[in-house]
C-alpha positions as CSV (number, residue, x, y, z in Angstrom):
1,M,-18.3,33.6,17.2
2,T,-17.9,30.6,14.9
3,A,-15.4,28.0,16.0
4,Q,-12.2,27.8,13.9
5,A,-12.1,24.7,11.7
6,S,-8.3,24.8,11.4
7,C,-6.3,22.8,13.9
8,L,-3.3,20.5,14.3
9,Y,-3.1,16.7,14.6
10,E,-0.5,14.9,16.6
11,C,-0.2,11.6,14.7
12,A,1.3,8.1,14.7
13,V,2.3,6.8,11.3
14,M,2.5,3.1,10.7
15,H,3.7,1.1,7.6
16,R,3.4,-2.7,7.5
17,R,4.7,-4.5,4.4
18,L,3.1,-8.0,4.0
19,S,4.7,-9.2,0.8
20,P,7.2,-10.3,-0.5
21,K,8.7,-10.1,3.0
22,R,7.3,-8.6,6.2
23,H,8.6,-5.3,7.3
24,E,7.1,-2.8,9.7
25,F,8.0,0.6,11.1
26,A,6.2,3.5,13.0
27,Y,7.0,7.0,13.9
28,R,5.3,10.1,15.2
29,I,4.7,13.5,13.5
30,F,2.2,16.3,13.5
31,L,0.1,17.8,10.7
32,F,-1.8,21.0,10.0
33,Y,-5.5,21.0,9.1
34,L,-6.1,24.3,7.5
35,D,-9.3,26.0,6.2
36,L,-8.2,28.0,3.2
37,D,-10.6,30.8,4.2
38,E,-9.0,31.1,7.6
39,L,-5.4,31.3,6.4
40,P,-5.1,35.1,6.5
41,E,-6.3,35.2,10.1
42,I,-4.0,32.3,11.1
43,A,-1.0,34.0,9.5
44,N,-1.9,37.2,11.3
45,R,-2.3,35.5,14.7
46,I,0.7,33.1,14.6
47,P,4.0,35.0,13.9
48,F,5.9,32.0,12.7
49,F,3.4,30.9,10.1
50,S,3.0,32.6,6.7
51,L,1.1,32.2,3.5
52,N,3.3,32.4,0.4
53,E,6.0,34.2,2.3
54,P,9.2,33.0,4.0
55,N,8.8,31.9,7.6
56,I,9.5,29.1,10.0
57,Y,6.3,27.5,8.7
58,A,5.1,28.6,5.2
59,L,2.2,27.3,3.2
60,R,3.0,27.9,-0.5
61,N,0.7,27.5,-3.5
62,E,3.5,26.0,-5.6
63,D,3.9,23.0,-3.2
64,Y,0.6,21.6,-4.5
65,F,-0.5,20.3,-7.9
66,Q,-1.1,23.0,-10.4
67,F,-3.1,23.2,-13.6
68,H,-2.3,26.9,-14.1
69,S,-0.9,29.9,-12.2
70,G,-3.9,30.2,-9.9
71,G,-3.9,29.4,-6.2
72,M,-4.8,26.2,-4.5
73,R,-8.6,26.8,-4.7
74,A,-8.5,27.5,-8.5
75,N,-6.3,24.4,-9.1
76,L,-8.5,22.2,-7.1
77,D,-11.6,23.5,-8.9
78,S,-9.9,22.7,-12.2
79,F,-9.0,19.2,-11.1
80,L,-12.5,18.5,-9.9
81,E,-13.9,19.6,-13.3
82,T,-11.7,17.1,-15.0
83,Q,-13.2,14.4,-12.8
84,G,-16.7,15.3,-13.8
85,L,-17.6,17.3,-10.6
86,T,-19.4,20.5,-11.6
87,Q,-20.3,21.8,-8.1
88,K,-17.5,24.0,-6.8
89,P,-16.7,23.5,-3.1
90,S,-17.8,26.3,-0.8
91,R,-15.1,25.5,1.9
92,I,-11.8,23.7,1.4
93,R,-9.7,22.3,4.2
94,L,-6.2,21.0,3.7
95,L,-4.4,18.3,5.8
96,T,-0.7,18.9,5.1
97,L,2.7,19.8,6.5
98,P,3.8,23.3,5.3
99,R,7.3,24.1,4.5
100,F,9.6,24.2,7.5
101,L,12.5,26.6,7.2
102,G,12.0,26.6,3.5
103,Y,12.0,22.9,3.0
104,T,9.0,20.8,1.9
105,F,8.2,17.2,1.6
106,N,4.7,15.7,1.9
107,P,4.1,12.0,1.3
108,I,0.4,12.8,1.4
109,S,-1.8,15.9,1.6
110,I,-5.5,15.8,1.6
111,F,-8.0,18.4,0.4
112,F,-11.5,18.0,2.0
113,C,-14.3,19.8,0.1
114,F,-17.5,21.0,1.7
115,D,-20.7,22.7,0.4
116,E,-22.2,25.9,1.6
117,N,-23.9,24.1,4.5
118,D,-20.5,22.6,5.6
119,R,-21.5,19.1,4.4
120,P,-18.7,17.0,2.9
121,L,-18.7,16.8,-0.9
122,T,-15.5,14.9,-1.8
123,S,-11.8,14.8,-1.2
124,V,-8.6,14.8,-3.1
125,V,-5.4,13.1,-2.0
126,Q,-2.2,14.5,-3.3
127,V,0.6,11.9,-3.1
128,G,4.2,13.1,-3.3
129,N,7.4,11.2,-4.1
130,T,11.1,11.9,-3.6
131,F,11.5,12.8,-7.3
132,G,9.5,16.1,-6.7
133,E,6.4,14.8,-8.4
134,L,2.8,15.2,-7.1
135,K,-0.2,13.2,-8.1
136,P,-3.8,14.0,-7.2
137,Y,-6.4,11.2,-6.6
138,L,-10.2,11.9,-6.3
139,V,-11.5,10.0,-3.2
140,P,-15.3,10.4,-3.2
141,L,-17.7,10.3,-0.3
142,D,-19.1,6.8,0.4
143,P,-22.8,7.2,0.9
144,A,-23.0,4.0,3.0
145,T,-20.5,5.1,5.6
146,Q,-20.3,8.9,5.1
147,G,-16.5,8.4,5.0
148,F,-14.2,8.6,1.9
149,H,-13.2,5.5,0.0
150,I,-11.9,4.4,-3.4
151,R,-9.6,1.7,-4.8
152,V,-7.8,3.2,-7.8
153,A,-4.9,2.2,-10.1
154,K,-1.8,3.7,-8.7
155,N,0.0,4.5,-12.0
156,Y,2.7,6.4,-10.1
157,Y,6.2,5.8,-8.9
158,V,6.3,6.3,-5.1
159,S,9.0,3.8,-4.0
160,P,11.4,1.4,-5.8
161,F,9.9,-1.3,-3.5
162,S,6.3,-0.7,-4.6
163,P,5.8,-1.1,-8.3
164,P,3.5,1.5,-10.1
165,D,1.1,-1.1,-11.3
166,L,-0.4,-1.6,-7.8
167,A,-3.7,-0.1,-6.7
168,F,-4.2,2.4,-3.8
169,D,-7.1,1.7,-1.4
170,F,-7.9,5.0,0.3
171,R,-10.2,4.9,3.4
172,F,-10.6,7.8,5.8
173,D,-13.2,9.9,7.7
174,H,-13.7,13.6,7.8
175,P,-11.2,14.9,10.5
176,G,-12.9,15.5,13.8
177,N,-11.6,15.0,17.4
178,R,-9.4,12.3,15.9
179,L,-7.7,11.8,12.5
180,R,-8.0,8.3,11.0
181,I,-6.5,7.6,7.6
182,A,-5.7,4.2,6.0
183,I,-4.0,3.8,2.6
184,D,-3.3,0.2,1.5
185,D,-1.6,-1.1,-1.6
186,F,-3.1,-4.0,-3.5
187,Q,-1.6,-6.4,-6.1
188,G,-4.7,-7.6,-7.7
189,E,-6.8,-8.8,-4.7
190,E,-3.8,-9.3,-2.4
191,K,-3.1,-6.6,0.1
192,V,0.7,-6.1,0.1
193,L,1.2,-2.9,2.2
194,L,-0.8,-1.3,5.0
195,S,-0.3,2.4,6.0
196,T,-2.2,4.2,8.7
197,L,-2.1,7.8,10.1
198,A,-4.0,8.5,13.3
199,G,-4.0,10.9,16.2
200,P,-5.9,13.4,18.3
201,R,-6.9,17.0,17.4
202,V,-4.9,19.8,18.9
203,E,-6.0,23.4,18.9
204,L,-4.0,25.6,16.5
205,T,-2.4,28.2,18.7
206,A,1.1,29.7,18.7
207,G,1.8,28.0,22.0
208,N,0.7,24.5,20.8
209,L,2.6,24.9,17.5
210,A,5.7,25.9,19.4
211,L,5.4,23.0,21.7
212,L,5.0,20.5,18.8
213,T,7.9,22.1,17.0
214,F,10.1,21.4,20.0
215,K,8.6,17.9,20.5
216,Y,9.2,17.0,16.8
217,P,12.1,19.2,15.6
218,L,13.0,19.5,11.9
219,I,9.8,17.7,11.1
220,T,10.1,17.7,7.3
221,L,13.7,16.5,7.4
222,K,12.7,13.8,9.8
223,V,10.1,12.5,7.4
224,I,12.4,12.4,4.4
225,S,15.3,10.9,6.4
226,L,13.1,8.1,7.7
227,I,11.9,7.3,4.2
228,H,15.5,6.8,3.0
229,W,16.5,4.9,6.2
230,E,13.6,2.5,5.7
231,A,14.5,2.1,2.0
232,L,18.0,1.1,3.1
233,R,16.6,-1.5,5.4
234,L,14.3,-2.9,2.7
235,W,17.3,-3.1,0.3
236,W,19.3,-4.9,3.1
237,K,16.4,-7.5,3.3
238,R,16.8,-8.1,-0.5
239,I,13.3,-7.0,-1.3
240,P,13.0,-6.7,-5.1
241,H,13.0,-3.1,-6.4
242,R,12.6,-1.3,-9.7
243,R,14.1,1.9,-11.0
244,K,11.8,4.7,-12.0
245,E,13.0,4.6,-15.6
246,A,11.9,0.9,-15.9
247,D,8.1,1.6,-16.2
248,P,7.5,4.9,-18.0
249,D,4.2,3.7,-19.4
250,L,2.8,3.0,-15.9
251,Q,3.4,6.5,-14.7
252,Q,0.6,8.8,-15.6
253,G,-1.0,12.1,-14.4
254,A,1.7,13.4,-12.1
255,F,2.7,17.0,-11.8
256,R,6.2,18.3,-11.2
257,G,6.4,20.1,-7.9
258,H,8.4,23.3,-7.3
């Protein structure tokens, strides 16, 4: 019997702002790593997880960027075509946090794409903001390290304290026994913000999911609440901020979430 690729990751999240003033915080969460081909079996095996149906945890197509009315695979294929990739992935695995009790918020979700021999092809990072927008970024495989890496213009409003004319530097490996993700913000050649997400693999079972649910209750509400709390602390430190309406020309390629 082939081992299941889908699992959970119990993670530590860290953000360290270097400029214009230092500010750092960390918290713990857990994430799902889901092979799209395994979703029906997972939904059948775990009674409080569903696909496109209401449940305690629900993975819904409309919570991810959309080019048309197709599902996640069709939308991802369409996006990859716009980026010049003609080879369609054979397997797709998604690192994300599904809806919890009908509520969703994902600062990042990552699609990992594999060929028919289960070799990594590329990845797509979806960044979400508190305005209900979603923006995908292609993060290609680095042949030198066999990890994923790109530095790309942000052109997206994520936070009033991080202007949209920065660059994202994405660096991460294919998830294995541990998850390791780094996303840094650059202003020119100056690194101004460091973000990391790391933690061990946990088998995806009903028991483990129940345990993590009790360990990290109201997980999506926790994430959005911490974002607003840290924004208040940054405002209190008098860190400069910009309203979303101030830079419409620097906001490009985002999709409106549902």
